[in-house]
OpenMM code with the backbone's topology and positions (N, CA, C; nanometers):
from openmm import Vec3, app, unit

residues = "UNK UNK UNK UNK UNK UNK UNK UNK UNK UNK UNK UNK UNK UNK UNK UNK UNK UNK UNK UNK UNK UNK UNK UNK UNK UNK UNK UNK UNK UNK UNK UNK UNK UNK UNK UNK UNK UNK UNK UNK UNK UNK UNK UNK UNK UNK UNK UNK UNK UNK UNK UNK UNK UNK UNK UNK UNK UNK UNK UNK UNK UNK UNK UNK UNK UNK UNK UNK UNK UNK UNK UNK UNK UNK UNK UNK UNK UNK UNK UNK UNK UNK UNK UNK UNK UNK UNK UNK UNK UNK UNK UNK UNK UNK UNK UNK UNK UNK UNK UNK UNK UNK UNK UNK UNK UNK UNK UNK UNK UNK UNK UNK UNK UNK UNK UNK UNK UNK UNK UNK UNK UNK UNK UNK UNK UNK UNK UNK UNK UNK UNK UNK UNK UNK UNK UNK UNK UNK UNK UNK UNK UNK".split()
positions = [
    Vec3(-2.5654, -1.5945, -0.0694),
    Vec3(-2.5082, -1.4716, -0.1046),
    Vec3(-2.3651, -1.4719, 0.0045),
    Vec3(-2.3906, -1.5654, 0.1018),
    Vec3(-2.2455, -1.5240, 0.2033),
    Vec3(-2.1464, -1.6044, 0.1479),
    Vec3(-2.1641, -1.7068, 0.0571),
    Vec3(-2.0408, -1.7766, -0.0421),
    Vec3(-1.9669, -1.7119, -0.1043),
    Vec3(-2.0552, -1.5379, -0.1515),
    Vec3(-1.9708, -1.4550, -0.2211),
    Vec3(-1.8778, -1.3459, -0.1978),
    Vec3(-1.9156, -1.3577, -0.0273),
    Vec3(-1.8508, -1.2513, 0.0421),
    Vec3(-1.7111, -1.2591, 0.0490),
    Vec3(-1.6233, -1.1856, 0.0163),
    Vec3(-1.4857, -1.1567, 0.0213),
    Vec3(-1.4241, -1.2736, -0.0630),
    Vec3(-1.4834, -1.2760, -0.2021),
    Vec3(-1.4613, -1.3700, -0.2812),
    Vec3(-1.4700, -1.2645, -0.4374),
    Vec3(-1.3868, -1.2973, -0.5303),
    Vec3(-1.4314, -1.2627, -0.6752),
    Vec3(-1.3628, -1.3211, -0.7740),
    Vec3(-1.3579, -1.2886, -0.9254),
    Vec3(-1.2999, -1.3592, -1.0218),
    Vec3(-1.2641, -1.2606, -1.1203),
    Vec3(-1.1176, -1.2735, -1.1543),
    Vec3(-1.0217, -1.2028, -1.2605),
    Vec3(-1.0193, -1.2821, -1.3840),
    Vec3(-1.0785, -1.2139, -1.5191),
    Vec3(-1.0490, -1.2462, -1.6317),
    Vec3(-0.9534, -1.1869, -1.7077),
    Vec3(-0.8722, -1.2546, -1.7850),
    Vec3(-0.7767, -1.1696, -1.8741),
    Vec3(-0.8229, -1.1160, -2.0382),
    Vec3(-0.8034, -1.0139, -2.0681),
    Vec3(-0.8756, -0.9705, -2.2066),
    Vec3(-0.8357, -1.0174, -2.2855),
    Vec3(-0.8939, -1.0774, -2.3866),
    Vec3(-0.8920, -1.1493, -2.5125),
    Vec3(-0.8141, -1.0574, -2.5941),
    Vec3(-0.8621, -0.9326, -2.6156),
    Vec3(-0.7944, -0.8532, -2.7178),
    Vec3(-0.7951, -0.7141, -2.6610),
    Vec3(-0.6738, -0.7002, -2.6292),
    Vec3(-0.6694, -0.5181, -2.5780),
    Vec3(-0.6409, -0.4232, -2.7053),
    Vec3(-0.6993, -0.3044, -2.6861),
    Vec3(-0.6733, -0.2155, -2.8327),
    Vec3(-0.5835, -0.1502, -2.8012),
    Vec3(-0.5472, -0.0935, -2.6665),
    Vec3(-0.4211, -0.0366, -2.6197),
    Vec3(-0.3249, -0.0544, -2.5268),
    Vec3(-0.2188, -0.0487, -2.5490),
    Vec3(-0.1047, -0.0989, -2.4252),
    Vec3(-0.1651, -0.0705, -2.3063),
    Vec3(-0.2216, 0.0469, -2.2835),
    Vec3(-0.2734, 0.1050, -2.1621),
    Vec3(-0.3768, 0.0450, -2.1052),
    Vec3(-0.4437, -0.0156, -2.1672),
    Vec3(-0.5773, -0.1080, -2.1103),
    Vec3(-0.5304, -0.1787, -2.0180),
    Vec3(-0.5925, -0.2220, -1.9416),
    Vec3(-0.5900, -0.3283, -1.8342),
    Vec3(-0.5814, -0.4667, -1.9067),
    Vec3(-0.4727, -0.5505, -1.8181),
    Vec3(-0.4894, -0.6985, -1.8868),
    Vec3(-0.5902, -0.7975, -1.8744),
    Vec3(-0.6400, -0.7446, -1.7469),
    Vec3(-0.7620, -0.8248, -1.6362),
    Vec3(-0.8541, -0.7076, -1.6187),
    Vec3(-0.9685, -0.7831, -1.6206),
    Vec3(-1.0900, -0.7306, -1.5414),
    Vec3(-1.1878, -0.8510, -1.4579),
    Vec3(-1.2431, -0.7932, -1.3536),
    Vec3(-1.3533, -0.8524, -1.3048),
    Vec3(-1.4218, -0.8222, -1.2047),
    Vec3(-1.4803, -0.8846, -1.1299),
    Vec3(-1.5504, -0.7918, -0.9738),
    Vec3(-1.5406, -0.8847, -0.8811),
    Vec3(-1.5743, -0.8557, -0.7651),
    Vec3(-1.5244, -0.9024, -0.6593),
    Vec3(-1.6759, -0.8655, -0.5310),
    Vec3(-1.6583, -0.9266, -0.4085),
    Vec3(-1.7328, -0.8566, -0.3125),
    Vec3(-1.6350, -0.8548, -0.1897),
    Vec3(-1.6120, -0.7813, -0.1481),
    Vec3(-1.5264, -0.7300, -0.0178),
    Vec3(-1.5917, -0.6989, 0.0836),
    Vec3(-1.6247, -0.7559, 0.1793),
    Vec3(-1.6565, -0.6851, 0.3120),
    Vec3(-1.8439, -0.6540, 0.3097),
    Vec3(-1.8644, -0.7094, 0.2116),
    Vec3(-2.0388, -0.7033, 0.1945),
    Vec3(-2.0331, -0.5600, 0.0782),
    Vec3(-1.9205, -0.5299, 0.0059),
    Vec3(-1.9385, -0.4277, -0.0910),
    Vec3(-1.8856, -0.4401, -0.2206),
    Vec3(-1.9593, -0.4320, -0.3205),
    Vec3(-1.9094, -0.4775, -0.4646),
    Vec3(-1.8122, -0.4144, -0.5251),
    Vec3(-1.7154, -0.4341, -0.5757),
    Vec3(-1.6050, -0.3675, -0.6624),
    Vec3(-1.5980, -0.4132, -0.7801),
    Vec3(-1.5457, -0.3276, -0.8946),
    Vec3(-1.4808, -0.3852, -1.0108),
    Vec3(-1.3399, -0.3777, -1.0061),
    Vec3(-1.2691, -0.4459, -1.0960),
    Vec3(-1.1250, -0.5016, -1.0552),
    Vec3(-1.0847, -0.4723, -1.2081),
    Vec3(-0.9758, -0.3769, -1.2182),
    Vec3(-0.8733, -0.3804, -1.3351),
    Vec3(-0.7568, -0.4486, -1.2800),
    Vec3(-0.6797, -0.5049, -1.4021),
    Vec3(-0.5584, -0.5777, -1.3343),
    Vec3(-0.4391, -0.5322, -1.4634),
    Vec3(-0.3091, -0.5152, -1.4424),
    Vec3(-0.2110, -0.4982, -1.5548),
    Vec3(-0.1101, -0.5640, -1.5225),
    Vec3(-0.0120, -0.6152, -1.5732),
    Vec3(0.1054, -0.7035, -1.5883),
    Vec3(0.2084, -0.5803, -1.5805),
    Vec3(0.2750, -0.5671, -1.4608),
    Vec3(0.3875, -0.4843, -1.4273),
    Vec3(0.5049, -0.5839, -1.4100),
    Vec3(0.5480, -0.5801, -1.4992),
    Vec3(0.7334, -0.6608, -1.4668),
    Vec3(0.6855, -0.8014, -1.4027),
    Vec3(0.7190, -0.8578, -1.2880),
    Vec3(0.6807, -0.9771, -1.2759),
    Vec3(0.5564, -0.9842, -1.1695),
    Vec3(0.4928, -0.8677, -1.1673),
    Vec3(0.3726, -0.8816, -1.0614),
    Vec3(0.2349, -0.8397, -1.1633),
    Vec3(0.1207, -0.8508, -1.1150),
    Vec3(0.0086, -0.8231, -1.1300),
    Vec3(-0.0462, -0.7076, -1.0601),
    Vec3(-0.0517, -0.5679, -1.0985),
    Vec3(-0.1205, -0.4895, -0.9963),
    Vec3(-0.2639, -0.4649, -1.0163),
    Vec3(-0.2993, -0.4493, -0.8972),
    Vec3(-0.4852, -0.4418, -0.9043),
    Vec3(-0.5112, -0.2917, -0.8519),
    Vec3(-0.6269, -0.2693, -0.9304),
    Vec3(-0.7150, -0.1392, -0.8404),
    Vec3(-0.8394, -0.1879, -0.8420),
    Vec3(-0.9233, -0.1723, -0.7333),
    Vec3(-1.0679, -0.1856, -0.7101),
    Vec3(-1.1185, -0.0853, -0.6894),
    Vec3(-1.2700, -0.0856, -0.7334),
    Vec3(-1.3436, 0.0671, -0.7411),
    Vec3(-1.4534, 0.0150, -0.7768),
    Vec3(-1.5505, 0.1020, -0.6954),
    Vec3(-1.7065, 0.0964, -0.7162),
    Vec3(-1.7629, 0.0541, -0.8181),
    Vec3(-1.8673, -0.0073, -0.8832),
    Vec3(-1.9048, -0.0240, -1.0074),
    Vec3(-1.9348, 0.0646, -1.0820),
    Vec3(-1.9071, 0.1129, -1.1852),
    Vec3(-1.9476, 0.2156, -1.2722),
    Vec3(-2.0685, 0.1963, -1.3381),
    Vec3(-2.1496, 0.1308, -1.3253),
    Vec3(-2.2798, 0.0973, -1.3842),
    Vec3(-2.3044, 0.1311, -1.5349),
    Vec3(-2.3626, 0.2591, -1.5771),
    Vec3(-2.3760, 0.2885, -1.7212),
    Vec3(-2.2891, 0.4198, -1.7384),
    Vec3(-2.2191, 0.4649, -1.6295),
    Vec3(-2.1217, 0.5717, -1.6480),
    Vec3(-1.9814, 0.5165, -1.7445),
    Vec3(-1.9327, 0.6124, -1.8507),
    Vec3(-1.8080, 0.5833, -1.9226),
    Vec3(-1.6954, 0.6012, -1.8568),
    Vec3(-1.7110, 0.6554, -1.7371),
    Vec3(-1.5622, 0.6434, -1.6383),
    Vec3(-1.5786, 0.6145, -1.5442),
    Vec3(-1.4568, 0.5740, -1.5010),
    Vec3(-1.4104, 0.4879, -1.3818),
    Vec3(-1.4230, 0.5744, -1.2592),
    Vec3(-1.4713, 0.5293, -1.1552),
    Vec3(-1.4806, 0.6020, -1.0218),
    Vec3(-1.3340, 0.6048, -0.9753),
    Vec3(-1.2876, 0.6962, -0.8776),
    Vec3(-1.1596, 0.6520, -0.7756),
    Vec3(-1.1531, 0.4888, -0.7228),
    Vec3(-1.0114, 0.4625, -0.7390),
    Vec3(-0.9831, 0.3663, -0.7041),
    Vec3(-0.9919, 0.3673, -0.5511),
    Vec3(-1.0497, 0.2182, -0.4812),
    Vec3(-1.0588, 0.2459, -0.3201),
    Vec3(-0.9544, 0.1657, -0.2803),
    Vec3(-0.9296, 0.0498, -0.3417),
    Vec3(-0.8112, -0.0373, -0.3011),
    Vec3(-0.7121, -0.0456, -0.4133),
    Vec3(-0.5541, -0.0560, -0.3869),
    Vec3(-0.4682, -0.0564, -0.4741),
    Vec3(-0.3788, -0.1870, -0.4484),
    Vec3(-0.3125, -0.2347, -0.5241),
    Vec3(-0.1745, -0.3343, -0.4522),
    Vec3(-0.1627, -0.4273, -0.5942),
    Vec3(-0.0710, -0.5222, -0.5352),
    Vec3(-0.0053, -0.5967, -0.6325),
    Vec3(0.0204, -0.7391, -0.6018),
    Vec3(-0.0136, -0.8038, -0.6776),
    Vec3(-0.0021, -0.9864, -0.6719),
    Vec3(0.1396, -1.0405, -0.7209),
    Vec3(0.2210, -1.0996, -0.6301),
    Vec3(0.3570, -1.2010, -0.6835),
    Vec3(0.3289, -1.3077, -0.7301),
    Vec3(0.4001, -1.3498, -0.8438),
    Vec3(0.3373, -1.5264, -0.8912),
    Vec3(0.4184, -1.6162, -0.7273),
    Vec3(0.3417, -1.7075, -0.7615),
    Vec3(0.3719, -1.8138, -0.6842),
    Vec3(0.5053, -1.9182, -0.7326),
    Vec3(0.5515, -1.9018, -0.5900),
    Vec3(0.7128, -1.9930, -0.6179),
    Vec3(0.6893, -2.1122, -0.6810),
    Vec3(0.7820, -2.1808, -0.7435),
    Vec3(0.7788, -2.3135, -0.8022),
    Vec3(0.7155, -2.4107, -0.7268),
    Vec3(0.6163, -2.4962, -0.7431),
    Vec3(0.5557, -2.5868, -0.6329),
    Vec3(0.6608, -2.6816, -0.6179),
    Vec3(0.6299, -2.7393, -0.4799),
    Vec3(0.7414, -2.8604, -0.4402),
    Vec3(0.6195, -3.0069, -0.4586),
    Vec3(0.7383, -3.0619, -0.5088),
    Vec3(0.6651, -3.2014, -0.5386),
    Vec3(0.5905, -3.2760, -0.4077),
    Vec3(0.4588, -3.3159, -0.4454),
    Vec3(0.3967, -3.3792, -0.3189),
    Vec3(0.4650, -3.5278, -0.3289),
    Vec3(0.4227, -3.5580, -0.1830),
    Vec3(0.4885, -3.7191, -0.1634),
    Vec3(0.3916, -3.8007, -0.1904),
    Vec3(0.4002, -3.9196, -0.2148),
    Vec3(0.3520, -4.0268, -0.2657),
    Vec3(0.2215, -4.0379, -0.1419),
    Vec3(0.1368, -4.0633, -0.2087),
    Vec3(-0.0095, -4.0757, -0.1234),
    Vec3(-0.0533, -3.9784, -0.0850),
    Vec3(0.0053, -3.8596, -0.0629),
    Vec3(-0.0244, -3.7321, 0.0142),
    Vec3(-0.1608, -3.6637, -0.0971),
    Vec3(-0.2327, -3.6274, -0.0230),
    Vec3(-0.3520, -3.5107, -0.0848),
    Vec3(-0.2749, -3.3989, -0.1689),
    Vec3(-0.3292, -3.3797, -0.2842),
    Vec3(-0.2240, -3.2286, -0.3494),
    Vec3(-0.2770, -3.1250, -0.3048),
    Vec3(-0.1993, -3.0584, -0.2535),
    Vec3(-0.2292, -2.9040, -0.1860),
    Vec3(-0.2450, -2.8136, -0.3132),
    Vec3(-0.3604, -2.7431, -0.2803),
    Vec3(-0.4074, -2.6140, -0.3493),
    Vec3(-0.3143, -2.5072, -0.3388),
    Vec3(-0.2500, -2.4599, -0.4401),
    Vec3(-0.1411, -2.3321, -0.4079),
    Vec3(-0.2232, -2.2302, -0.4934),
    Vec3(-0.2408, -2.1035, -0.4329),
    Vec3(-0.2510, -2.0058, -0.5410),
    Vec3(-0.1694, -1.9870, -0.6319),
    Vec3(-0.1706, -1.9380, -0.7379),
    Vec3(-0.0970, -1.8798, -0.8378),
    Vec3(-0.0795, -1.7337, -0.8254),
    Vec3(-0.1289, -1.6750, -0.7478),
    Vec3(-0.0677, -1.5209, -0.7487),
    Vec3(-0.1158, -1.5231, -0.6065),
    Vec3(-0.0296, -1.4335, -0.5057),
    Vec3(-0.0615, -1.3737, -0.3684),
    Vec3(0.0055, -1.2425, -0.3599),
    Vec3(-0.1025, -1.1884, -0.2779),
    Vec3(-0.0165, -1.0139, -0.2267),
    Vec3(-0.1284, -0.9368, -0.1663),
    Vec3(-0.0952, -0.7964, -0.1178),
    Vec3(-0.1888, -0.7555, -0.0549),
    Vec3(-0.2458, -0.6117, -0.1217),
    Vec3(-0.3535, -0.5743, -0.0859),
    Vec3(-0.4252, -0.4774, -0.1291),
    Vec3(-0.4423, -0.3616, -0.0170),
    Vec3(-0.4429, -0.2525, -0.0237),
    Vec3(-0.4928, -0.1784, 0.0731),
    Vec3(-0.6143, -0.0389, 0.0248),
    Vec3(-0.6508, 0.0353, 0.1139),
    Vec3(-0.7055, 0.1327, 0.1139),
    Vec3(-0.6856, 0.2220, 0.2192),
    Vec3(-0.7391, 0.3425, 0.2300),
    Vec3(-0.7470, 0.4316, 0.3458),
    Vec3(-0.7645, 0.3766, 0.4944),
    Vec3(-0.8595, 0.2638, 0.4823),
    Vec3(-0.9160, 0.2106, 0.6116),
    Vec3(-0.8899, 0.0843, 0.6296),
    Vec3(-0.8482, -0.0021, 0.5246),
    Vec3(-0.8274, -0.1648, 0.5375),
    Vec3(-0.7340, -0.2303, 0.4412),
    Vec3(-0.6898, -0.3108, 0.4609),
    Vec3(-0.6016, -0.4149, 0.3755),
    Vec3(-0.6317, -0.5366, 0.4047),
    Vec3(-0.6241, -0.6237, 0.2803),
    Vec3(-0.6411, -0.7680, 0.2441),
    Vec3(-0.5302, -0.8176, 0.1995),
    Vec3(-0.5467, -0.9675, 0.2218),
    Vec3(-0.4431, -1.0542, 0.1466),
    Vec3(-0.5385, -1.0976, 0.0386),
    Vec3(-0.4980, -1.1025, -0.0920),
    Vec3(-0.5649, -1.1587, -0.2302),
    Vec3(-0.4804, -1.2717, -0.2718),
    Vec3(-0.5734, -1.3918, -0.2883),
    Vec3(-0.4915, -1.4968, -0.3312),
    Vec3(-0.5607, -1.5447, -0.4787),
    Vec3(-0.4835, -1.5837, -0.5881),
    Vec3(-0.5547, -1.6170, -0.6943),
    Vec3(-0.5329, -1.7362, -0.7259),
    Vec3(-0.6548, -1.7902, -0.7538),
    Vec3(-0.6483, -1.9299, -0.7693),
    Vec3(-0.6686, -1.9713, -0.9354),
    Vec3(-0.5980, -2.0338, -1.0082),
    Vec3(-0.6277, -2.0474, -1.1451),
    Vec3(-0.7276, -2.1535, -1.1820),
    Vec3(-0.8153, -2.1338, -1.2539),
    Vec3(-0.9477, -2.2174, -1.3154),
    Vec3(-0.9470, -2.2436, -1.4762),
    Vec3(-0.9961, -2.3386, -1.4945),
    Vec3(-1.0298, -2.3494, -1.6418),
    Vec3(-1.1637, -2.3297, -1.6686),
    Vec3(-1.2395, -2.2154, -1.7440),
    Vec3(-1.3429, -2.1970, -1.7777),
    Vec3(-1.3675, -2.2504, -1.9291),
    Vec3(-1.4991, -2.2521, -2.0057),
    Vec3(-1.5268, -2.2816, -2.1002),
    Vec3(-1.4481, -2.2081, -2.1944),
    Vec3(-1.4501, -2.0739, -2.1435),
    Vec3(-1.3890, -1.9669, -2.2530),
    Vec3(-1.2128, -1.9510, -2.2218),
    Vec3(-1.1717, -2.0338, -2.1359),
    Vec3(-1.0137, -1.9891, -2.1215),
    Vec3(-0.9817, -2.0089, -1.9692),
    Vec3(-0.8943, -1.9698, -1.9304),
    Vec3(-0.8288, -1.9471, -1.7877),
    Vec3(-0.8793, -1.8434, -1.7112),
    Vec3(-0.9199, -1.8550, -1.6058),
    Vec3(-0.9372, -1.7246, -1.5228),
    Vec3(-0.9072, -1.7269, -1.3943),
    Vec3(-0.9305, -1.6818, -1.3060),
    Vec3(-0.8670, -1.6451, -1.1345),
    Vec3(-0.9848, -1.6560, -1.0488),
    Vec3(-1.0136, -1.7435, -0.9431),
    Vec3(-1.1100, -1.7082, -0.8676),
    Vec3(-0.9938, -1.6467, -0.7128),
    Vec3(-1.0747, -1.5283, -0.6652),
    Vec3(-1.0064, -1.4791, -0.5622),
    Vec3(-1.0798, -1.4882, -0.4592),
    Vec3(-0.9260, -1.4870, -0.3468),
    Vec3(-1.0001, -1.4838, -0.1948),
    Vec3(-0.9536, -1.3501, -0.1433),
    Vec3(-1.0437, -1.3026, -0.0199),
    Vec3(-0.9776, -1.1775, 0.0087),
    Vec3(-0.9573, -1.2257, 0.1844),
    Vec3(-0.8544, -1.1987, 0.2504),
    Vec3(-0.8639, -1.2182, 0.3621),
    Vec3(-0.7769, -1.0883, 0.4513),
    Vec3(-0.9030, -1.0473, 0.5329),
    Vec3(-0.8690, -0.9031, 0.5965),
    Vec3(-0.7357, -0.9089, 0.6935),
    Vec3(-0.6497, -0.8236, 0.6872),
    Vec3(-0.5425, -0.8301, 0.7617),
    Vec3(-0.5210, -0.6782, 0.8213),
    Vec3(-0.3865, -0.6666, 0.8850),
    Vec3(-0.3692, -0.5706, 0.9806),
    Vec3(-0.3133, -0.4731, 0.8633),
    Vec3(-0.3446, -0.3243, 0.8408),
    Vec3(-0.2766, -0.2562, 0.7369),
    Vec3(-0.1433, -0.2227, 0.7802),
    Vec3(-0.0745, -0.2792, 0.7114),
    Vec3(0.1035, -0.2558, 0.7131),
    Vec3(0.1271, -0.1175, 0.7240),
    Vec3(0.2583, -0.0556, 0.7721),
    Vec3(0.2992, 0.0652, 0.7211),
    Vec3(0.3567, 0.0601, 0.5674),
    Vec3(0.3583, 0.1733, 0.5335),
    Vec3(0.4064, 0.1833, 0.3726),
    Vec3(0.5272, 0.0786, 0.3629),
    Vec3(0.6207, 0.1112, 0.4617),
    Vec3(0.7853, 0.0491, 0.4382),
    Vec3(0.7945, -0.0807, 0.4777),
    Vec3(0.7117, -0.1245, 0.5625),
    Vec3(0.7005, -0.3113, 0.6254),
    Vec3(0.6163, -0.3900, 0.5055),
    Vec3(0.5891, -0.3022, 0.3983),
    Vec3(0.5368, -0.4359, 0.3009),
    Vec3(0.6310, -0.4913, 0.2273),
    Vec3(0.5906, -0.6311, 0.2253),
    Vec3(0.6907, -0.6907, 0.1614),
    Vec3(0.6251, -0.8476, 0.0875),
    Vec3(0.6661, -0.9000, 0.0367),
    Vec3(0.6465, -1.0298, -0.0597),
    Vec3(0.5544, -1.0992, 0.0209),
    Vec3(0.4270, -1.1534, -0.0256),
    Vec3(0.3092, -1.2057, 0.0094),
    Vec3(0.3674, -1.3687, 0.0301),
    Vec3(0.4631, -1.3991, -0.0043),
    Vec3(0.5478, -1.5511, -0.0096),
    Vec3(0.6547, -1.5284, 0.0740),
    Vec3(0.6968, -1.4636, 0.1368),
    Vec3(0.8057, -1.4403, 0.2686),
    Vec3(0.7822, -1.5081, 0.3415),
    Vec3(0.8494, -1.6024, 0.4096),
    Vec3(0.8353, -1.7125, 0.5186),
    Vec3(0.8845, -1.5870, 0.6453),
    Vec3(0.7982, -1.6240, 0.7756),
    Vec3(0.8443, -1.5351, 0.8775),
    Vec3(0.9460, -1.5815, 0.9300),
    Vec3(1.0454, -1.5049, 1.0013),
    Vec3(1.1380, -1.5742, 1.0743),
    Vec3(1.0843, -1.6492, 1.1949),
    Vec3(1.1485, -1.7530, 1.2696),
    Vec3(1.1058, -1.8050, 1.3340),
    Vec3(1.1848, -1.7617, 1.4727),
    Vec3(1.3113, -1.6587, 1.4649),
    Vec3(1.3482, -1.6105, 1.5593),
    Vec3(1.3069, -1.5156, 1.6591),
    Vec3(1.1774, -1.5037, 1.6169),
    Vec3(1.0906, -1.3586, 1.7219),
    Vec3(1.0376, -1.4709, 1.8279),
] * unit.nanometer
topology = app.Topology()
chain = topology.addChain("A")
for resn in residues:
    res = topology.addResidue(resn, chain)
    for name in ("N", "CA", "C"):
        topology.addAtom(name, app.Element.getBySymbol(name[0]), res)
């Protein structure tokens, strides 16, 4: 079970009934706790919300984590003979009142279509106005 810690899967809904419905759904385990994931396409991002599993209930519990994933920049061509580098298709931060994580989504091909495997890496919770794209390169001037 330790292999499932801080990991998850995200699937695209094949047939949305209404525009307000999430475009993605999935589940994950973060810091030993299970969550259901809902995701929406918002402009050039995927916004995510994580909430406890709803079980047999017909309503969603309040979100614990919220955040957005940015698309990966275009991949740089690999050098000849170099091992291919696995780059996430999407990356961004999710935050709660008590914790924050960087989420990386890696595209996979399954029997019924494309899905994403997710990894979660705990980070220091940034101040609201300090959040920036997860693809920004840190300055070397510091």
